[in-house]
A tleap script that builds the chain and sets N, CA, C and O, in Angstrom:
source leaprc.protein.ff14SB
mol = sequence {
  NMET ARG VAL ALA ARG SER GLU THR HIE ILE
  LYS ASN GLN ALA VAL LYS THR ALA HIE VAL
  ASP TYR LYS SER MET TYR PRO SER VAL TYR
  VAL LEU GLN TYR LEU TRP ASP LEU VAL ILE
  ALA LYS ASN TYR GLU VAL LYS ASP VAL THR
  GLN GLU THR ILE LYS TRP VAL GLN ASP LEU
  THR ILE GLU THR LEU LEU GLU THR THR THR
  TRP GLU LYS LEU ARG VAL LEU VAL LYS ILE
  HIE PRO ASP LYS ASP LEU LEU PRO VAL ARG
  ALA GLN TYR GLU ARG SER PHE ASN ILE GLY
  LEU ASN TYR LEU SER VAL LYS SER ASP LYS
  ASP TYR LEU TRP TYR ALA LEU ALA ASP ILE
  GLY ASN ALA LYS ILE LEU THR GLY GLU SER
  PRO GLU ILE CTHR
}
set mol.1.N position { 27.496 32.144 21.290 }
set mol.1.CA position { 28.364 30.545 21.377 }
set mol.1.C position { 27.315 29.663 21.413 }
set mol.1.O position { 26.291 29.817 22.079 }
set mol.2.N position { 27.654 28.444 20.469 }
set mol.2.CA position { 26.990 27.396 20.396 }
set mol.2.C position { 27.194 26.228 21.586 }
set mol.2.O position { 28.297 26.316 22.126 }
set mol.3.N position { 26.641 25.532 21.914 }
set mol.3.CA position { 26.690 24.307 22.798 }
set mol.3.C position { 26.594 22.994 22.338 }
set mol.3.O position { 25.381 22.833 22.204 }
set mol.4.N position { 27.042 22.166 22.082 }
set mol.4.CA position { 26.885 20.942 21.571 }
set mol.4.C position { 26.800 19.804 22.696 }
set mol.4.O position { 27.485 19.851 23.718 }
set mol.5.N position { 26.053 18.958 22.460 }
set mol.5.CA position { 26.049 17.842 23.534 }
set mol.5.C position { 26.030 16.294 22.809 }
set mol.5.O position { 25.211 16.046 21.925 }
set mol.6.N position { 26.891 15.415 23.217 }
set mol.6.CA position { 26.957 14.188 23.019 }
set mol.6.C position { 26.853 13.166 24.020 }
set mol.6.O position { 27.372 13.315 25.126 }
set mol.7.N position { 26.170 12.066 23.674 }
set mol.7.CA position { 26.023 10.800 24.761 }
set mol.7.C position { 26.317 9.574 24.298 }
set mol.7.O position { 26.277 9.462 23.073 }
set mol.8.N position { 26.633 8.511 25.000 }
set mol.8.CA position { 27.045 7.158 24.343 }
set mol.8.C position { 26.567 6.473 25.497 }
set mol.8.O position { 26.739 6.906 26.636 }
set mol.9.N position { 25.836 5.172 25.168 }
set mol.9.CA position { 25.428 4.086 26.173 }
set mol.9.C position { 26.205 3.147 25.869 }
set mol.9.O position { 26.383 2.322 26.765 }
set mol.10.N position { 26.832 2.951 24.736 }
set mol.10.CA position { 27.685 1.669 24.555 }
set mol.10.C position { 28.947 2.244 24.016 }
set mol.10.O position { 29.007 2.917 22.987 }
set mol.11.N position { 30.053 1.902 24.858 }
set mol.11.CA position { 31.443 2.272 24.614 }
set mol.11.C position { 32.233 1.021 24.158 }
set mol.11.O position { 31.911 -0.142 24.401 }
set mol.12.N position { 33.398 1.468 23.407 }
set mol.12.CA position { 34.373 0.533 22.649 }
set mol.12.C position { 33.765 -0.565 21.994 }
set mol.12.O position { 34.291 -1.677 22.038 }
set mol.13.N position { 32.471 -0.309 21.260 }
set mol.13.CA position { 31.831 -1.720 20.740 }
set mol.13.C position { 31.399 -0.905 19.244 }
set mol.13.O position { 30.889 0.215 19.273 }
set mol.14.N position { 31.621 -1.478 18.231 }
set mol.14.CA position { 31.142 -1.225 16.756 }
set mol.14.C position { 29.711 -1.559 17.057 }
set mol.14.O position { 29.452 -2.624 17.616 }
set mol.15.N position { 28.654 -0.614 16.679 }
set mol.15.CA position { 27.452 -0.953 16.312 }
set mol.15.C position { 26.606 -0.306 15.131 }
set mol.15.O position { 27.045 0.741 14.655 }
set mol.16.N position { 25.564 -0.780 14.675 }
set mol.16.CA position { 24.891 -0.262 13.704 }
set mol.16.C position { 24.134 1.216 14.110 }
set mol.16.O position { 23.275 1.122 14.986 }
set mol.17.N position { 24.358 2.423 13.603 }
set mol.17.CA position { 23.542 3.261 13.783 }
set mol.17.C position { 22.756 4.104 12.569 }
set mol.17.O position { 22.932 4.034 11.353 }
set mol.18.N position { 21.853 4.901 13.318 }
set mol.18.CA position { 21.357 5.582 12.030 }
set mol.18.C position { 21.420 7.187 12.244 }
set mol.18.O position { 21.280 7.543 13.414 }
set mol.19.N position { 21.575 8.014 11.459 }
set mol.19.CA position { 21.736 9.224 11.389 }
set mol.19.C position { 20.574 9.961 11.725 }
set mol.19.O position { 19.624 9.743 10.973 }
set mol.20.N position { 20.359 10.852 12.733 }
set mol.20.CA position { 19.364 11.706 12.722 }
set mol.20.C position { 19.471 13.094 13.045 }
set mol.20.O position { 20.214 13.361 13.989 }
set mol.21.N position { 18.913 13.997 12.489 }
set mol.21.CA position { 19.036 15.586 12.565 }
set mol.21.C position { 17.693 16.166 13.414 }
set mol.21.O position { 16.555 16.322 12.971 }
set mol.22.N position { 18.109 16.388 14.543 }
set mol.22.CA position { 17.284 17.094 15.599 }
set mol.22.C position { 16.630 18.269 14.915 }
set mol.22.O position { 15.425 18.520 14.889 }
set mol.23.N position { 17.753 19.042 14.289 }
set mol.23.CA position { 17.322 20.247 14.057 }
set mol.23.C position { 16.096 20.161 13.001 }
set mol.23.O position { 15.230 21.028 13.115 }
set mol.24.N position { 15.962 19.263 12.061 }
set mol.24.CA position { 14.915 18.995 11.043 }
set mol.24.C position { 13.995 18.034 11.248 }
set mol.24.O position { 13.399 17.552 10.284 }
set mol.25.N position { 13.719 17.571 12.688 }
set mol.25.CA position { 12.948 16.308 12.936 }
set mol.25.C position { 11.604 16.420 12.503 }
set mol.25.O position { 11.126 15.600 11.719 }
set mol.26.N position { 10.980 17.341 12.938 }
set mol.26.CA position { 9.340 17.503 12.484 }
set mol.26.C position { 9.493 17.188 10.851 }
set mol.26.O position { 9.210 16.086 10.380 }
set mol.27.N position { 9.937 18.210 10.122 }
set mol.27.CA position { 9.775 18.005 8.797 }
set mol.27.C position { 10.405 16.787 8.129 }
set mol.27.O position { 10.175 16.618 6.932 }
set mol.28.N position { 11.174 15.927 8.781 }
set mol.28.CA position { 11.527 14.879 8.427 }
set mol.28.C position { 10.519 13.774 8.593 }
set mol.28.O position { 10.342 12.898 7.746 }
set mol.29.N position { 9.850 13.868 9.765 }
set mol.29.CA position { 8.998 12.750 10.028 }
set mol.29.C position { 7.686 13.199 9.150 }
set mol.29.O position { 7.033 12.305 8.610 }
set mol.30.N position { 7.376 14.274 9.030 }
set mol.30.CA position { 6.266 14.908 8.017 }
set mol.30.C position { 6.267 14.046 6.601 }
set mol.30.O position { 5.374 13.396 6.056 }
set mol.31.N position { 7.770 14.336 6.198 }
set mol.31.CA position { 8.253 13.484 4.709 }
set mol.31.C position { 7.999 12.141 4.808 }
set mol.31.O position { 7.282 11.457 4.077 }
set mol.32.N position { 8.752 11.757 5.933 }
set mol.32.CA position { 8.729 10.295 5.848 }
set mol.32.C position { 7.271 9.355 5.976 }
set mol.32.O position { 7.024 8.229 5.545 }
set mol.33.N position { 6.525 10.214 6.667 }
set mol.33.CA position { 5.279 9.153 7.169 }
set mol.33.C position { 4.232 9.901 5.786 }
set mol.33.O position { 3.027 9.654 5.814 }
set mol.34.N position { 4.659 10.572 4.924 }
set mol.34.CA position { 3.804 10.817 3.704 }
set mol.34.C position { 2.784 11.991 4.284 }
set mol.34.O position { 2.189 12.434 3.302 }
set mol.35.N position { 2.424 12.550 5.270 }
set mol.35.CA position { 1.642 13.052 5.837 }
set mol.35.C position { 0.953 14.273 4.779 }
set mol.35.O position { -0.185 14.686 5.005 }
set mol.36.N position { 1.664 14.727 3.763 }
set mol.36.CA position { 1.156 15.836 2.942 }
set mol.36.C position { -0.094 15.120 2.196 }
set mol.36.O position { -1.119 15.699 1.836 }
set mol.37.N position { 0.192 13.780 2.042 }
set mol.37.CA position { -1.119 13.331 1.039 }
set mol.37.C position { -2.107 13.473 2.097 }
set mol.37.O position { -3.159 13.819 1.559 }
set mol.38.N position { -2.288 13.337 3.664 }
set mol.38.CA position { -3.444 13.569 4.204 }
set mol.38.C position { -3.966 15.199 4.153 }
set mol.38.O position { -5.170 15.438 4.248 }
set mol.39.N position { -2.951 16.317 3.992 }
set mol.39.CA position { -3.571 17.485 4.137 }
set mol.39.C position { -4.002 17.813 2.643 }
set mol.39.O position { -4.647 18.849 2.479 }
set mol.40.N position { -3.716 17.050 1.576 }
set mol.40.CA position { -4.287 17.449 0.312 }
set mol.40.C position { -5.390 16.710 -0.251 }
set mol.40.O position { -5.977 17.019 -1.288 }
set mol.41.N position { -5.687 15.549 0.611 }
set mol.41.CA position { -6.458 14.685 -0.031 }
set mol.41.C position { -8.027 15.573 0.325 }
set mol.41.O position { -8.376 16.396 1.171 }
set mol.42.N position { -8.672 14.885 -0.819 }
set mol.42.CA position { -10.130 15.521 -1.068 }
set mol.42.C position { -11.368 14.810 -0.285 }
set mol.42.O position { -12.541 15.170 -0.383 }
set mol.43.N position { -10.852 13.660 0.564 }
set mol.43.CA position { -11.663 13.218 1.059 }
set mol.43.C position { -10.800 11.887 2.059 }
set mol.43.O position { -9.621 11.575 1.897 }
set mol.44.N position { -11.647 11.330 2.966 }
set mol.44.CA position { -11.017 10.190 3.756 }
set mol.44.C position { -11.670 9.085 4.024 }
set mol.44.O position { -12.881 9.152 3.816 }
set mol.45.N position { -11.270 8.110 4.410 }
set mol.45.CA position { -12.349 6.922 4.821 }
set mol.45.C position { -11.707 6.299 6.051 }
set mol.45.O position { -10.549 5.886 6.005 }
set mol.46.N position { -12.378 6.236 7.044 }
set mol.46.CA position { -12.089 5.607 8.218 }
set mol.46.C position { -12.343 4.263 8.420 }
set mol.46.O position { -13.465 3.790 8.235 }
set mol.47.N position { -11.161 3.446 8.874 }
set mol.47.CA position { -11.257 1.920 8.772 }
set mol.47.C position { -10.887 1.383 10.361 }
set mol.47.O position { -10.093 1.857 11.174 }
set mol.48.N position { -11.667 0.364 10.445 }
set mol.48.CA position { -11.411 -0.216 11.977 }
set mol.48.C position { -10.245 -1.425 11.878 }
set mol.48.O position { -10.463 -2.607 11.611 }
set mol.49.N position { -9.036 -0.843 12.147 }
set mol.49.CA position { -7.799 -1.736 11.839 }
set mol.49.C position { -7.324 -2.168 13.351 }
set mol.49.O position { -6.134 -2.472 13.427 }
set mol.50.N position { -7.996 -2.229 14.421 }
set mol.50.CA position { -7.723 -2.564 15.602 }
set mol.50.C position { -6.760 -3.674 15.858 }
set mol.50.O position { -5.630 -3.505 16.316 }
set mol.51.N position { -7.419 -5.115 15.446 }
set mol.51.CA position { -6.698 -6.134 15.469 }
set mol.51.C position { -5.176 -6.206 14.880 }
set mol.51.O position { -4.167 -6.737 15.344 }
set mol.52.N position { -5.407 -5.449 13.650 }
set mol.52.CA position { -3.980 -5.683 12.731 }
set mol.52.C position { -3.236 -4.477 13.475 }
set mol.52.O position { -2.030 -4.596 13.261 }
set mol.53.N position { -3.436 -3.669 14.050 }
set mol.53.CA position { -2.575 -2.574 14.765 }
set mol.53.C position { -2.110 -3.331 16.119 }
set mol.53.O position { -0.910 -3.278 16.392 }
set mol.54.N position { -2.929 -3.991 16.932 }
set mol.54.CA position { -2.448 -4.682 17.978 }
set mol.54.C position { -1.278 -5.383 17.643 }
set mol.54.O position { -0.171 -5.143 18.124 }
set mol.55.N position { -1.589 -6.440 16.630 }
set mol.55.CA position { -0.504 -7.412 16.080 }
set mol.55.C position { 0.892 -6.579 15.934 }
set mol.55.O position { 1.861 -6.742 16.675 }
set mol.56.N position { 0.828 -5.703 14.902 }
set mol.56.CA position { 1.945 -5.062 14.191 }
set mol.56.C position { 2.637 -4.375 15.621 }
set mol.56.O position { 3.867 -4.351 15.664 }
set mol.57.N position { 1.949 -3.881 16.655 }
set mol.57.CA position { 2.656 -3.269 17.698 }
set mol.57.C position { 3.500 -4.316 18.656 }
set mol.57.O position { 4.606 -4.082 19.142 }
set mol.58.N position { 2.793 -5.419 18.802 }
set mol.58.CA position { 3.188 -6.696 19.544 }
set mol.58.C position { 4.755 -7.014 18.806 }
set mol.58.O position { 5.809 -7.181 19.419 }
set mol.59.N position { 4.544 -7.042 17.234 }
set mol.59.CA position { 5.849 -7.616 16.583 }
set mol.59.C position { 6.757 -6.574 16.253 }
set mol.59.O position { 7.853 -6.854 15.767 }
set mol.60.N position { 6.444 -5.509 16.447 }
set mol.60.CA position { 7.287 -4.380 16.378 }
set mol.60.C position { 8.686 -4.415 17.130 }
set mol.60.O position { 8.743 -4.758 18.311 }
set mol.61.N position { 9.873 -4.027 16.366 }
set mol.61.CA position { 11.196 -4.072 16.889 }
set mol.61.C position { 11.902 -2.797 16.027 }
set mol.61.O position { 11.474 -2.209 15.033 }
set mol.62.N position { 12.977 -2.628 16.690 }
set mol.62.CA position { 13.854 -1.534 16.279 }
set mol.62.C position { 14.047 -1.643 14.887 }
set mol.62.O position { 13.553 -0.857 14.080 }
set mol.63.N position { 14.879 -2.770 14.543 }
set mol.63.CA position { 14.860 -3.041 13.091 }
set mol.63.C position { 13.815 -2.744 12.482 }
set mol.63.O position { 14.143 -2.174 11.442 }
set mol.64.N position { 12.337 -2.854 12.603 }
set mol.64.CA position { 11.450 -2.382 11.792 }
set mol.64.C position { 11.382 -1.075 11.625 }
set mol.64.O position { 11.449 -0.600 10.491 }
set mol.65.N position { 11.257 -0.399 12.583 }
set mol.65.CA position { 11.617 0.906 12.669 }
set mol.65.C position { 12.548 1.575 11.666 }
set mol.65.O position { 12.176 2.562 11.032 }
set mol.66.N position { 14.029 0.918 11.489 }
set mol.66.CA position { 14.776 1.536 10.780 }
set mol.66.C position { 14.221 1.276 9.208 }
set mol.66.O position { 14.781 1.953 8.346 }
set mol.67.N position { 13.429 0.581 8.879 }
set mol.67.CA position { 12.772 0.340 7.545 }
set mol.67.C position { 12.193 1.603 7.106 }
set mol.67.O position { 11.417 2.115 7.913 }
set mol.68.N position { 12.404 2.258 5.945 }
set mol.68.CA position { 11.634 3.293 5.509 }
set mol.68.C position { 10.398 2.946 5.335 }
set mol.68.O position { 9.535 3.729 5.732 }
set mol.69.N position { 9.991 1.656 4.685 }
set mol.69.CA position { 8.754 1.171 4.513 }
set mol.69.C position { 7.658 1.009 5.392 }
set mol.69.O position { 6.510 0.622 5.172 }
set mol.70.N position { 8.378 1.478 6.715 }
set mol.70.CA position { 7.319 1.194 8.051 }
set mol.70.C position { 6.678 2.767 8.363 }
set mol.70.O position { 5.516 2.895 8.749 }
set mol.71.N position { 7.474 3.794 8.172 }
set mol.71.CA position { 7.230 4.989 8.242 }
set mol.71.C position { 5.486 5.263 7.983 }
set mol.71.O position { 4.652 5.666 8.795 }
set mol.72.N position { 5.338 4.926 6.725 }
set mol.72.CA position { 3.845 5.378 6.398 }
set mol.72.C position { 2.979 4.638 7.239 }
set mol.72.O position { 1.936 5.208 7.558 }
set mol.73.N position { 3.188 3.436 7.691 }
set mol.73.CA position { 2.304 2.763 8.449 }
set mol.73.C position { 1.944 3.090 9.565 }
set mol.73.O position { 1.017 2.554 10.173 }
set mol.74.N position { 2.719 4.122 10.023 }
set mol.74.CA position { 2.602 4.689 11.396 }
set mol.74.C position { 1.764 5.836 11.206 }
set mol.74.O position { 1.945 6.713 12.051 }
set mol.75.N position { 0.763 6.112 10.198 }
set mol.75.CA position { -0.371 7.229 10.212 }
set mol.75.C position { -1.477 6.611 10.558 }
set mol.75.O position { -2.355 6.520 9.699 }
set mol.76.N position { -1.683 6.094 11.760 }
set mol.76.CA position { -2.582 5.687 12.490 }
set mol.76.C position { -3.035 6.136 13.853 }
set mol.76.O position { -2.208 6.037 14.759 }
set mol.77.N position { -4.327 6.655 14.153 }
set mol.77.CA position { -4.699 7.147 15.484 }
set mol.77.C position { -5.191 6.053 16.165 }
set mol.77.O position { -6.021 5.370 15.565 }
set mol.78.N position { -4.785 5.649 17.565 }
set mol.78.CA position { -5.303 4.630 18.131 }
set mol.78.C position { -6.027 5.227 19.555 }
set mol.78.O position { -5.671 6.269 20.105 }
set mol.79.N position { -7.021 4.417 19.984 }
set mol.79.CA position { -7.687 4.830 21.089 }
set mol.79.C position { -7.051 3.895 22.363 }
set mol.79.O position { -7.043 2.682 22.153 }
set mol.80.N position { -6.599 4.298 23.469 }
set mol.80.CA position { -5.726 3.502 24.442 }
set mol.80.C position { -6.244 3.604 25.812 }
set mol.80.O position { -6.650 4.731 26.094 }
set mol.81.N position { -6.328 2.783 26.669 }
set mol.81.CA position { -6.528 2.648 27.929 }
set mol.81.C position { -5.279 2.488 28.711 }
set mol.81.O position { -4.918 1.363 29.057 }
set mol.82.N position { -4.395 3.866 29.099 }
set mol.82.CA position { -2.982 3.708 29.548 }
set mol.82.C position { -3.323 3.494 30.930 }
set mol.82.O position { -4.231 4.073 31.527 }
set mol.83.N position { -2.442 2.516 31.464 }
set mol.83.CA position { -2.229 1.942 32.888 }
set mol.83.C position { -0.530 1.906 32.934 }
set mol.83.O position { 0.151 1.039 32.386 }
set mol.84.N position { -0.037 2.989 33.674 }
set mol.84.CA position { 1.321 3.054 33.615 }
set mol.84.C position { 2.159 3.029 32.477 }
set mol.84.O position { 3.246 2.462 32.590 }
set mol.85.N position { 1.835 3.561 31.368 }
set mol.85.CA position { 2.334 3.595 30.233 }
set mol.85.C position { 3.467 4.798 29.832 }
set mol.85.O position { 3.317 5.985 30.123 }
set mol.86.N position { 4.447 4.326 29.217 }
set mol.86.CA position { 5.580 5.493 29.190 }
set mol.86.C position { 5.087 6.144 27.627 }
set mol.86.O position { 5.222 5.607 26.528 }
set mol.87.N position { 4.471 7.489 27.956 }
set mol.87.CA position { 3.782 8.336 27.063 }
set mol.87.C position { 4.124 9.552 27.092 }
set mol.87.O position { 4.400 10.019 28.197 }
set mol.88.N position { 4.213 10.469 25.832 }
set mol.88.CA position { 4.563 11.761 25.719 }
set mol.88.C position { 3.153 12.320 26.465 }
set mol.88.O position { 2.056 11.862 26.145 }
set mol.89.N position { 3.307 13.326 27.459 }
set mol.89.CA position { 2.172 14.057 28.149 }
set mol.89.C position { 2.759 15.465 28.227 }
set mol.89.O position { 3.931 15.776 28.440 }
set mol.90.N position { 1.431 16.455 27.955 }
set mol.90.CA position { 2.168 17.450 28.307 }
set mol.90.C position { 1.794 17.969 29.468 }
set mol.90.O position { 0.590 18.000 29.719 }
set mol.91.N position { 2.688 18.453 30.359 }
set mol.91.CA position { 2.667 19.183 31.777 }
set mol.91.C position { 3.534 20.096 32.340 }
set mol.91.O position { 4.649 20.378 31.903 }
set mol.92.N position { 3.002 20.549 33.314 }
set mol.92.CA position { 4.067 21.495 33.743 }
set mol.92.C position { 5.203 20.981 34.589 }
set mol.92.O position { 5.060 20.418 35.674 }
set mol.93.N position { 6.505 21.266 33.900 }
set mol.93.CA position { 7.721 21.353 34.431 }
set mol.93.C position { 8.301 22.677 34.947 }
set mol.93.O position { 8.105 23.738 34.355 }
set mol.94.N position { 8.915 22.590 35.909 }
set mol.94.CA position { 8.908 23.817 36.637 }
set mol.94.C position { 8.104 24.749 36.252 }
set mol.94.O position { 6.902 24.490 36.319 }
set mol.95.N position { 8.556 26.187 35.704 }
set mol.95.CA position { 7.547 27.171 35.286 }
set mol.95.C position { 6.986 27.013 34.073 }
set mol.95.O position { 6.112 27.855 33.869 }
set mol.96.N position { 7.157 26.254 33.189 }
set mol.96.CA position { 6.415 26.198 31.864 }
set mol.96.C position { 5.955 24.716 31.430 }
set mol.96.O position { 6.517 23.700 31.838 }
set mol.97.N position { 4.805 24.732 30.505 }
set mol.97.CA position { 4.341 23.811 29.981 }
set mol.97.C position { 5.220 22.870 29.029 }
set mol.97.O position { 5.902 23.571 28.282 }
set mol.98.N position { 5.349 21.961 28.894 }
set mol.98.CA position { 6.264 21.460 27.686 }
set mol.98.C position { 5.876 19.753 27.565 }
set mol.98.O position { 4.983 19.316 28.292 }
set mol.99.N position { 6.528 18.925 26.703 }
set mol.99.CA position { 5.994 17.500 26.549 }
set mol.99.C position { 7.426 16.796 27.122 }
set mol.99.O position { 8.558 17.277 27.074 }
set mol.100.N position { 7.048 15.659 27.610 }
set mol.100.CA position { 7.972 14.809 28.070 }
set mol.100.C position { 7.307 13.370 28.170 }
set mol.100.O position { 6.096 13.197 28.037 }
set mol.101.N position { 8.187 12.393 28.409 }
set mol.101.CA position { 7.914 11.178 28.659 }
set mol.101.C position { 7.431 10.778 30.041 }
set mol.101.O position { 8.225 10.914 30.972 }
set mol.102.N position { 6.497 10.411 30.222 }
set mol.102.CA position { 5.985 10.049 31.703 }
set mol.102.C position { 5.110 8.956 31.752 }
set mol.102.O position { 4.376 8.700 30.797 }
set mol.103.N position { 5.123 8.226 32.874 }
set mol.103.CA position { 4.283 6.965 33.058 }
set mol.103.C position { 2.842 7.607 33.403 }
set mol.103.O position { 2.545 8.418 34.280 }
set mol.104.N position { 2.064 6.994 32.449 }
set mol.104.CA position { 0.635 7.619 32.561 }
set mol.104.C position { -0.175 6.495 32.652 }
set mol.104.O position { 0.111 5.402 32.162 }
set mol.105.N position { -1.351 6.799 33.379 }
set mol.105.CA position { -2.509 6.051 33.901 }
set mol.105.C position { -3.854 7.012 33.742 }
set mol.105.O position { -3.743 8.206 34.020 }
set mol.106.N position { -5.036 6.515 33.323 }
set mol.106.CA position { -6.146 6.894 33.435 }
set mol.106.C position { -7.058 6.755 34.753 }
set mol.106.O position { -6.496 5.954 35.501 }
set mol.107.N position { -7.865 7.077 35.137 }
set mol.107.CA position { -8.393 7.158 36.386 }
set mol.107.C position { -9.433 5.915 36.863 }
set mol.107.O position { -9.515 5.292 37.921 }
set mol.108.N position { -10.207 5.838 35.572 }
set mol.108.CA position { -11.151 4.299 35.644 }
set mol.108.C position { -11.033 3.662 34.177 }
set mol.108.O position { -10.403 4.065 33.200 }
set mol.109.N position { -11.857 2.518 34.349 }
set mol.109.CA position { -11.905 1.810 33.154 }
set mol.109.C position { -12.639 2.252 31.980 }
set mol.109.O position { -12.680 1.642 30.911 }
set mol.110.N position { -13.150 3.225 32.215 }
set mol.110.CA position { -14.216 3.870 31.189 }
set mol.110.C position { -13.188 4.980 30.319 }
set mol.110.O position { -13.358 5.448 29.193 }
set mol.111.N position { -12.289 5.159 31.102 }
set mol.111.CA position { -11.532 6.415 30.289 }
set mol.111.C position { -10.382 6.009 29.334 }
set mol.111.O position { -9.601 5.068 29.476 }
set mol.112.N position { -10.447 6.987 28.252 }
set mol.112.CA position { -9.119 6.398 27.354 }
set mol.112.C position { -8.632 7.957 26.701 }
set mol.112.O position { -9.006 9.072 27.064 }
set mol.113.N position { -7.771 7.623 25.732 }
set mol.113.CA position { -6.910 8.593 25.244 }
set mol.113.C position { -6.720 8.011 23.939 }
set mol.113.O position { -6.785 6.806 23.696 }
set mol.114.N position { -6.409 9.213 22.857 }
set mol.114.CA position { -6.189 9.058 21.562 }
set mol.114.C position { -4.746 9.651 21.258 }
set mol.114.O position { -4.509 10.854 21.371 }
set mol.115.N position { -3.620 8.533 20.789 }
set mol.115.CA position { -2.439 8.922 20.556 }
set mol.115.C position { -2.208 8.609 19.060 }
set mol.115.O position { -3.064 8.033 18.389 }
set mol.116.N position { -0.729 9.109 18.445 }
set mol.116.CA position { -0.458 8.630 17.417 }
set mol.116.C position { 0.124 7.234 17.572 }
set mol.116.O position { 0.509 6.917 18.697 }
set mol.117.N position { 0.247 6.249 16.446 }
set mol.117.CA position { 0.779 4.802 16.471 }
set mol.117.C position { 2.268 5.232 16.750 }
set mol.117.O position { 2.805 4.449 17.533 }
set mol.118.N position { 3.013 6.165 16.367 }
set mol.118.CA position { 4.491 6.113 16.639 }
set mol.118.C position { 4.862 6.475 17.967 }
set mol.118.O position { 5.995 6.323 18.424 }
set mol.119.N position { 3.643 7.079 18.734 }
set mol.119.CA position { 3.929 7.258 20.360 }
set mol.119.C position { 3.678 5.749 20.937 }
set mol.119.O position { 4.449 5.423 21.840 }
set mol.120.N position { 2.755 4.838 20.558 }
set mol.120.CA position { 2.456 3.711 21.024 }
set mol.120.C position { 3.671 2.598 20.694 }
set mol.120.O position { 4.069 1.800 21.543 }
set mol.121.N position { 4.156 2.666 19.433 }
set mol.121.CA position { 5.424 2.159 19.213 }
set mol.121.C position { 6.899 2.489 19.912 }
set mol.121.O position { 7.817 1.708 20.162 }
set mol.122.N position { 6.818 3.661 20.099 }
set mol.122.CA position { 7.976 4.318 20.797 }
set mol.122.C position { 7.835 3.704 22.508 }
set mol.122.O position { 8.778 3.318 23.198 }
set mol.123.N position { 6.652 3.749 22.832 }
set mol.123.CA position { 6.520 3.121 24.136 }
set mol.123.C position { 6.915 1.265 24.264 }
set mol.123.O position { 7.478 0.784 25.247 }
set mol.124.N position { 6.574 0.642 23.328 }
set mol.124.CA position { 6.974 -0.594 22.925 }
set mol.124.C position { 8.042 -0.891 23.128 }
set mol.124.O position { 8.323 -1.849 23.848 }
set mol.125.N position { 9.118 0.027 22.408 }
set mol.125.CA position { 10.233 -0.360 22.102 }
set mol.125.C position { 11.237 0.129 23.481 }
set mol.125.O position { 12.387 -0.217 23.753 }
set mol.126.N position { 10.436 0.933 24.103 }
set mol.126.CA position { 11.347 1.663 25.341 }
set mol.126.C position { 10.993 0.636 26.742 }
set mol.126.O position { 11.824 0.412 27.622 }
set mol.127.N position { 9.915 0.212 26.733 }
set mol.127.CA position { 9.119 -0.801 28.005 }
set mol.127.C position { 9.249 -2.132 27.744 }
set mol.127.O position { 9.563 -2.882 28.669 }
set mol.128.N position { 9.019 -2.661 26.380 }
set mol.128.CA position { 8.749 -3.974 26.076 }
set mol.128.C position { 7.346 -4.201 25.861 }
set mol.128.O position { 6.862 -5.127 25.210 }
set mol.129.N position { 6.707 -3.244 26.483 }
set mol.129.CA position { 5.094 -3.672 26.679 }
set mol.129.C position { 4.369 -2.612 25.966 }
set mol.129.O position { 4.906 -1.507 26.043 }
set mol.130.N position { 2.951 -2.701 25.086 }
set mol.130.CA position { 2.588 -1.679 24.561 }
set mol.130.C position { 1.223 -1.398 25.594 }
set mol.130.O position { 0.697 -2.241 26.321 }
set mol.131.N position { 0.837 -0.014 25.437 }
set mol.131.CA position { -0.415 0.322 26.094 }
set mol.131.C position { -1.447 -0.560 25.237 }
set mol.131.O position { -1.292 -1.019 24.105 }
set mol.132.N position { -2.545 -0.663 26.107 }
set mol.132.CA position { -3.728 -1.449 25.782 }
set mol.132.C position { -4.624 -0.628 24.764 }
set mol.132.O position { -5.257 0.376 25.091 }
set mol.133.N position { -4.602 -1.209 23.404 }
set mol.133.CA position { -5.366 -0.454 22.232 }
set mol.133.C position { -6.818 -1.030 22.635 }
set mol.133.O position { -7.089 -2.197 22.915 }
set mol.134.N position { -7.555 -0.080 22.599 }
set mol.134.CA position { -9.226 -0.381 22.511 }
set mol.134.C position { -9.807 -0.049 20.973 }
set mol.134.O position { -11.000 -0.207 20.716 }
savepdb mol mol.pdb
quit
């Protein structure tokens, strides 16, 4: 027996939507971000794009994320100093470890974590605030 689930947060109103296929989410993200280019690259170059990234996240909107040209720009790793920021965290939930969105803070001002820019963008869209990118 298969079980399906459907939710709605907006009722009786026409809204623009985007089709998402959760069964192939990871392969779709892989293709949309052109991540294969990184796998087959002969070499790579590290660039400091901190200021550009901070501005890009500040200006980020849902409409921006619906543009296919945006996805390749998400191939960035960022060092952040989380302070009650909504981020994916691996933790123990009941009896197993899994990943969930949790409000995350680090213990001291010297601590930081590395996250994918897509996770930072998600935090910005969901809360209106971006984690501090260092």
